[in-house]
N, C-alpha and C positions, 0 to 999 in steps of 0.2 A: 504494500500500500504506500502510495506517495503521500507526502505531507499535505498536498493539496486536497486529498480525499479523506484526511484524518479528522474525525470529529473533535478530538482534543486540540488539534492545531487550530481548528475553527473557533474553539473556545478561547484559546490564547490570543488570536487575532481579533476576537470579538465579532467575527462574522456571524457566530451563533453566541448568544449571551447566556452564560451559565450563572448560577446563583453563587457569585464569588464571595468567599469568606475572608481571604487574605491573599497577599501577593508580595513577591520580592522581585528583584531584577531578573532572577533566573527561574522562578517557580510561580505556579498559580494553584491556589486551593479553592475548591468549589464543592458544593453539596452534591452527593450522589443522588441521581433521580430514582433509584431503587434501593433505599436505605435498608441495611441489614442490622442496624442498631440505632438507638435514639440519636446518636451522633455518628454520621457516616460522611466523611469528607474525603474527596480524592485530591491528592497533591501531585501535580505533573511538572516535569521540566518544561520550560517554554520552548526549548529546542526539541525537534522531533527525533526521538530515538525509539526503537521498537520495544525494548524491555529494559528491566533493571540491570541486567548483565551488560547490555550494550552501553547503557548510561555510565556504569562504573568504569568500563573500559575507555569511554570517550572523555569523561571528566569526573573524577572523584569529587571535585569541588561542587559540581552541580548536583551530584547524588547527595552530598552532605547538605546542600541547600534545601533539597526536597525534605529530608528528614528533620532538619532544623525548623522549617516552616510548619511541618506537621506537629512538632513539639509546641510551637508557639500557638497554633490553633487549638491544640488540646488544652493549653493553659487558658486561653480566652474563652473556650467553651465550658470551663469549669470542671474538667475531667481530672484535675490534679495529676497524680502519677499513675492513674488507672486507665490505660487505653491499650489498644492493640494496633500494630502497624503490620500491614500485609502487602507483599509484592508478589503478584502472580506473574509467571513467565511461561508463555506458551498456552495454546488452546487447551491442552490436556490438564493444565493447572488452573484453568478457569479464566485466563486472560481473554477478553472479548474485544477490547479496543487495543490495537497494537501500536500504542504510544505508551511508553513507560509511565506507570502511575502507582502511587502508594495509597492504600486504603487506610484511613484513620478511623478506627471504630471505638466507640465508648458509650458510656451512659447506662450500661447494664453489665452484669456478671458475664464473663466469657467462659466458654466451655473448652475442654481439651480432651481429645484431639479435635481440631477445628473442622476437619472434613475428611 
């Protein structure tokens, strides 16, 4: 998939307007349209990369920015230190949009194993 066809790239460019929660120079956080927890926010790098492994290989700083923005959102959402961060890589792991994204989940007790 090219970045021109990518939904999350359209969110970053604001061609499609997501429910933005927070933003940095390198990352965008927005509410998931199909929440799996009371707080379910996706944090994406603004640059198009297919998955978390590709992002880590391209820029550890941008991957760190995604995680730090997720931490900031968790604090602003009142989650304290109780939240889950999930990075799915590949269709078999549940990735449905092939632009790296981190799921921030919180606001309820989490179960283990997750899936």
